[in-house]
C-alpha positions as CSV (number, residue, x, y, z in Angstrom):
1,X,-31.5,-27.4,44.3
2,X,-28.0,-27.2,45.7
3,X,-26.6,-29.2,48.6
4,X,-24.1,-26.9,50.3
5,X,-21.7,-28.0,53.0
6,X,-20.7,-25.0,55.1
7,X,-17.8,-25.8,57.5
8,X,-17.4,-24.0,60.8
9,X,-21.0,-22.9,60.6
10,X,-21.4,-22.6,64.4
11,X,-18.6,-20.0,64.6
12,X,-18.6,-16.2,64.2
13,X,-18.5,-15.7,60.4
14,X,-19.9,-19.2,59.7
15,X,-23.1,-18.7,61.7
16,X,-23.7,-15.4,60.0
17,X,-23.1,-17.0,56.6
18,X,-25.3,-20.0,57.4
19,X,-28.2,-17.7,58.5
20,X,-27.8,-15.6,55.4
21,X,-28.0,-18.7,53.0
22,X,-30.8,-20.4,54.9
23,X,-32.9,-17.2,54.8
24,X,-32.1,-16.2,51.2
25,X,-32.2,-19.6,49.5
26,X,-35.0,-21.8,50.8
27,X,-34.5,-23.9,47.7
28,X,-31.0,-24.9,48.8
29,X,-30.2,-27.4,51.5
30,X,-27.5,-26.1,53.9
31,X,-25.5,-28.6,55.9
32,X,-23.5,-27.0,58.7
33,X,-20.6,-29.1,59.9
34,X,-18.8,-28.0,63.0
35,X,-16.6,-29.8,65.6
36,X,-18.0,-27.4,68.3
37,X,-14.7,-26.5,69.8
38,X,-14.5,-23.6,72.3
39,X,-15.6,-21.0,69.6
40,X,-18.4,-23.1,68.1
41,X,-21.7,-22.3,69.6
42,X,-25.1,-23.6,68.3
43,X,-26.9,-20.9,70.2
44,X,-25.7,-18.6,67.5
45,X,-28.2,-20.3,65.2
46,X,-31.3,-20.7,67.5
47,X,-33.4,-18.7,65.1
48,X,-33.0,-21.1,62.2
49,X,-32.3,-24.4,63.8
50,X,-35.7,-25.8,62.9
51,X,-35.8,-24.7,59.3
52,X,-36.6,-27.3,56.7
53,X,-33.5,-26.4,54.5
54,X,-31.0,-26.5,57.4
55,X,-29.2,-29.5,59.1
56,X,-26.4,-29.6,61.6
57,X,-23.6,-32.3,61.6
58,X,-21.2,-32.4,64.4
59,X,-17.9,-33.6,63.0
60,X,-14.1,-32.9,62.8
61,X,-13.1,-31.9,59.3
62,X,-9.8,-33.8,59.9
63,X,-11.9,-37.1,60.0
64,X,-11.6,-38.0,56.3
65,X,-13.8,-41.2,56.5
66,X,-16.6,-39.2,58.2
67,X,-16.3,-36.5,55.5
68,X,-16.7,-39.1,52.7
69,X,-19.8,-40.4,54.5
70,X,-21.2,-36.9,54.7
71,X,-20.6,-36.3,51.0
72,X,-22.3,-39.5,50.0
73,X,-25.2,-39.2,52.4
74,X,-26.2,-35.7,51.5
75,X,-25.0,-35.6,47.9
76,X,-22.9,-32.5,48.6
77,X,-22.2,-30.5,45.4
78,X,-20.7,-27.4,46.9
79,X,-18.4,-26.5,49.8
80,X,-18.0,-23.2,51.5
81,X,-15.1,-23.8,53.9
82,X,-14.7,-21.5,56.9
83,X,-13.8,-24.0,59.7
84,X,-10.4,-22.8,61.1
85,X,-8.4,-22.0,64.2
86,X,-8.1,-18.2,63.9
87,X,-6.7,-16.6,67.1
88,X,-3.1,-15.4,66.6
89,X,-2.3,-15.5,70.3
90,X,-3.4,-19.2,70.5
91,X,-1.4,-20.1,67.4
92,X,1.7,-18.7,69.1
93,X,1.2,-21.0,72.1
94,X,0.0,-24.1,70.1
95,X,1.0,-24.1,66.5
96,X,0.3,-27.8,66.1
97,X,-3.5,-27.4,66.5
98,X,-3.4,-24.7,63.8
99,X,-1.5,-26.9,61.4
100,X,-3.8,-29.8,62.1
101,X,-7.1,-28.0,61.6
102,X,-6.2,-25.4,59.0
103,X,-3.9,-27.5,56.8
104,X,-4.8,-31.1,57.3
105,X,-8.5,-30.3,57.8
106,X,-8.6,-28.4,54.5
107,X,-6.7,-31.2,52.7
108,X,-9.2,-33.7,54.0
109,X,-12.1,-31.7,52.7
110,X,-10.4,-31.2,49.3
111,X,-9.7,-34.8,48.9
112,X,-13.2,-35.9,50.0
113,X,-14.8,-33.4,47.6
114,X,-12.6,-34.5,44.7
115,X,-13.2,-38.3,45.2
116,X,-16.9,-37.9,45.6
117,X,-17.4,-35.5,42.8
118,X,-15.3,-37.6,40.3
119,X,-17.5,-40.6,41.1
120,X,-20.7,-38.7,40.2
121,X,-22.2,-38.6,36.7
122,X,-21.4,-34.9,36.1
123,X,-17.9,-35.0,37.6
124,X,-16.8,-31.5,38.4
125,X,-19.7,-29.9,36.5
126,X,-21.9,-27.7,38.7
127,X,-19.5,-28.2,41.6
128,X,-17.6,-25.6,43.7
129,X,-15.1,-25.6,46.5
130,X,-15.0,-22.1,48.0
131,X,-12.2,-21.5,50.5
132,X,-12.5,-18.6,52.9
133,X,-9.0,-17.2,53.8
134,X,-7.6,-14.1,55.5
135,X,-5.5,-11.0,54.6
136,X,-2.9,-12.1,57.1
137,X,-1.4,-14.5,54.6
138,X,0.0,-11.5,52.7
139,X,2.2,-10.3,55.6
140,X,2.4,-6.7,56.7
141,X,2.3,-3.3,55.2
142,X,4.1,0.0,56.1
143,X,2.3,3.3,56.8
144,X,2.0,4.2,53.2
145,X,-0.6,4.0,50.4
146,X,0.0,0.4,49.6
147,X,-2.7,-2.3,49.8
148,X,-2.9,-6.1,49.5
149,X,-4.1,-7.1,46.1
150,X,-4.8,-10.5,44.6
151,X,-1.3,-10.4,43.2
152,X,0.5,-9.7,46.5
153,X,3.0,-12.4,47.4
154,X,2.4,-14.5,50.4
155,X,4.5,-13.5,53.4
156,X,2.8,-15.0,56.6
157,X,4.4,-14.0,59.9
158,X,2.5,-16.0,62.6
159,X,1.7,-19.8,62.9
160,X,-1.9,-18.8,62.2
161,X,-1.2,-17.0,59.0
162,X,1.3,-19.6,57.9
163,X,-1.3,-22.4,58.4
164,X,-3.9,-20.4,56.3
165,X,-1.3,-19.7,53.6
166,X,-0.6,-23.4,53.4
167,X,-4.3,-24.3,53.1
168,X,-4.6,-21.6,50.3
169,X,-1.8,-23.4,48.4
170,X,-3.5,-26.8,48.7
171,X,-6.7,-25.4,47.4
172,X,-4.9,-23.8,44.3
173,X,-2.9,-27.1,43.8
174,X,-6.1,-29.1,43.6
175,X,-7.4,-26.7,40.9
176,X,-4.2,-26.8,39.0
177,X,-3.6,-30.6,39.4
178,X,-7.1,-32.0,39.1
179,X,-8.9,-29.2,37.4
180,X,-11.2,-29.1,40.5
181,X,-13.4,-26.0,40.6
182,X,-12.2,-23.8,43.4
183,X,-12.4,-20.1,44.6
184,X,-10.5,-18.4,47.3
185,X,-11.4,-15.2,49.0
186,X,-9.1,-13.3,51.5
187,X,-10.9,-11.0,53.9
188,X,-9.9,-8.3,56.3
189,X,-10.9,-8.3,60.0
190,X,-14.6,-8.9,60.6
191,X,-16.8,-7.5,63.4
192,X,-20.4,-7.9,64.3
193,X,-22.8,-10.2,66.3
194,X,-21.9,-13.6,67.6
195,X,-18.1,-13.1,67.6
196,X,-16.3,-15.2,70.3
197,X,-15.2,-12.8,73.0
198,X,-11.6,-13.4,72.9
199,X,-11.4,-11.1,69.9
200,X,-10.8,-7.4,70.4
201,X,-14.2,-5.8,69.7
202,X,-16.5,-8.1,71.8
203,X,-13.9,-8.5,74.5
204,X,-13.5,-4.8,75.0
205,X,-17.2,-4.1,74.9
206,X,-17.7,-6.6,77.6
207,X,-14.7,-5.3,79.6
208,X,-16.0,-1.7,79.4
209,X,-19.4,-2.9,80.7
210,X,-17.8,-4.7,83.6
211,X,-15.2,-1.9,84.3
212,X,-12.3,-4.3,83.5
213,X,-8.9,-3.2,82.0
214,X,-8.5,-2.8,78.2
215,X,-5.1,-4.4,77.4
216,X,-3.6,-2.6,74.4
217,X,-0.5,-4.1,72.6
218,X,2.5,-1.8,72.4
219,X,1.3,1.7,71.7
220,X,-1.8,0.7,69.9
221,X,-0.5,1.8,66.6
222,X,-1.1,-1.3,64.6
223,X,-3.7,-0.8,61.8
224,X,-6.4,-3.1,60.6
225,X,-9.0,-2.9,57.9
226,X,-12.5,-3.6,59.4
227,X,-15.6,-5.1,57.7
228,X,-19.0,-5.8,59.1
229,X,-19.6,-9.5,59.1
230,X,-23.0,-9.4,57.2
231,X,-21.2,-7.5,54.4
232,X,-18.7,-10.4,54.3
233,X,-21.6,-12.8,54.0
234,X,-23.0,-10.8,51.1
235,X,-19.6,-10.9,49.4
236,X,-19.3,-14.6,49.8
237,X,-22.7,-15.1,48.4
238,X,-21.8,-13.1,45.3
239,X,-18.5,-14.7,44.8
240,X,-19.9,-18.2,45.2
241,X,-22.6,-17.6,42.5
242,X,-20.7,-15.4,40.1
243,X,-17.0,-15.7,40.8
244,X,-14.7,-17.3,38.4
245,X,-13.3,-20.8,39.1
246,X,-9.6,-20.6,39.9
247,X,-9.7,-17.0,40.9
248,X,-8.9,-15.2,44.1
249,X,-11.0,-12.3,45.4
250,X,-10.0,-9.8,48.2
251,X,-12.8,-8.7,50.5
252,X,-12.1,-5.5,52.6
253,X,-13.9,-2.5,54.0
254,X,-11.6,0.3,52.8
255,X,-11.8,1.1,56.5
256,X,-8.5,1.3,58.3
257,X,-8.2,2.1,62.0
258,X,-5.3,2.2,64.4
259,X,-6.1,-0.2,67.3
260,X,-6.0,2.7,69.8
261,X,-8.4,4.8,67.7
262,X,-10.7,1.9,67.3
263,X,-10.7,1.3,71.2
264,X,-11.5,4.9,71.8
265,X,-14.6,4.7,69.5
266,X,-15.6,1.6,71.3
267,X,-15.3,3.4,74.6
268,X,-17.3,6.4,73.3
269,X,-20.0,4.2,71.9
270,X,-20.4,1.9,74.9
271,X,-20.4,4.8,77.4
272,X,-23.0,6.6,75.4
273,X,-25.3,3.5,75.2
274,X,-24.8,2.8,78.9
275,X,-25.6,6.4,79.9
276,X,-22.0,7.0,81.2
277,X,-20.4,10.4,81.1
278,X,-18.2,11.1,78.0
279,X,-14.7,9.6,78.4
280,X,-15.9,7.8,81.5
281,X,-14.1,4.5,80.5
282,X,-10.8,6.0,79.1
283,X,-9.0,5.1,82.3
284,X,-9.5,1.4,81.5
285,X,-6.9,1.5,78.8
286,X,-3.7,-0.3,79.8
287,X,-0.8,-0.6,77.5
288,X,0.9,-4.0,77.6
289,X,4.0,-5.6,76.0
290,X,3.5,-6.1,72.3
291,X,2.6,-9.4,70.8
292,X,5.4,-11.5,69.2
293,X,5.5,-11.0,65.4
294,X,2.7,-8.3,65.6
295,X,2.1,-7.2,62.0
296,X,2.1,-3.4,61.6
297,X,-0.7,-2.8,59.1
298,X,-3.2,-4.7,57.0
299,X,-5.2,-3.0,54.2
300,X,-7.2,-4.8,51.5
301,X,-7.8,-3.6,47.9
302,X,-11.3,-4.8,47.0
303,X,-11.5,-3.1,43.7
304,X,-11.5,-6.4,41.7
305,X,-14.6,-7.5,43.6
306,X,-16.2,-4.2,43.1
307,X,-15.3,-3.8,39.4
308,X,-16.2,-7.4,38.4
309,X,-19.0,-8.3,40.6
310,X,-20.4,-5.0,41.9
311,X,-19.8,-5.5,45.6
312,X,-19.0,-2.9,48.2
313,X,-19.6,-2.5,51.9
314,X,-23.1,-1.4,52.9
315,X,-22.3,0.1,56.3
316,X,-20.2,3.0,57.4
317,X,-17.9,2.0,60.3
318,X,-19.4,4.3,63.0
319,X,-22.9,2.9,62.1
320,X,-21.6,-0.7,62.1
321,X,-19.9,-0.2,65.5
322,X,-23.0,1.2,67.1
323,X,-25.0,-1.6,65.7
324,X,-22.5,-4.2,67.0
325,X,-22.2,-2.6,70.5
326,X,-26.0,-2.5,70.8
327,X,-26.2,-6.2,69.9
328,X,-23.6,-7.2,72.6
329,X,-25.2,-5.0,75.2
330,X,-28.7,-6.4,74.4
331,X,-27.3,-10.0,74.4
332,X,-25.3,-10.0,77.7
333,X,-26.7,-13.5,78.5
334,X,-25.0,-14.8,75.3
335,X,-21.6,-13.4,76.5
336,X,-22.1,-14.6,80.1
337,X,-23.2,-18.1,79.0
338,X,-20.0,-18.4,76.9
339,X,-17.9,-17.2,79.9
340,X,-19.5,-19.8,82.1
341,X,-19.2,-22.6,79.6
342,X,-15.4,-22.0,79.1
343,X,-14.9,-21.9,82.9
344,X,-16.5,-25.2,83.4
């Protein structure tokens, strides 16, 4: 039996990962710790909230004393750390919050894990601290055939990516200084169910449904690599169980899209599922001033993960987008409840 602490488990990627582990590993005990800020939503986990192998703990990962109590109370032997502030626009307006949560929160978790594990009989044996990071720490790529690899030098351009880069460095430092077992994965953009609707895909699905404008930064030429969130959960599962301590693994979809092309696919898919005429919602596109420090292109090389552990994405993008759009259209109450909650 493992006692796994998953941080940020009420968020988008976190809730999908918690559900995956709870369903796949009934012999594990999964402890979901989340502060329940604006993006944390326990309704994401209604279907598993009463499972015997699942527990929720409301707490701030920056509260070191509370973390120590959680490690002791539940005998935590593994951490999968996803809790983070992640919206670039918010980081530009309020970098302090991102530094606090992403840097100091990660450091608090690392130190709590290190102290508790070193006090146990087996020390670091059979322990693991898995840190989930982002491809944005690598900076930006040009329109060429280059990709981010595990050896790409860090070059963060936004307060968000700088805070994640700093947290990555702390994780590696604990491995190098204390011989603490750690793994880092850096993933491309995720999409799928339960994503907070400030992010592009759920926001634009909802705006198309409501006939609201679709604001596109610049000319919409920025390129991102997209991965379905359940494929990310499968990758984390594989790396957690079979990855090498001290290593980094890139997770990507080999699935690059210009923002404007992605938006047109969303329009086509939403209009089709709503029964609208083809191109009915193209008039909603509105080009706006580009975001400060907007990186041109991200693209992940996942060949290490594929060659060493046998992982690759399971869904083609068009299939994943239709599945995602269908979910949001069928769960409009989920979106509306979030909107009402954040207006109150």
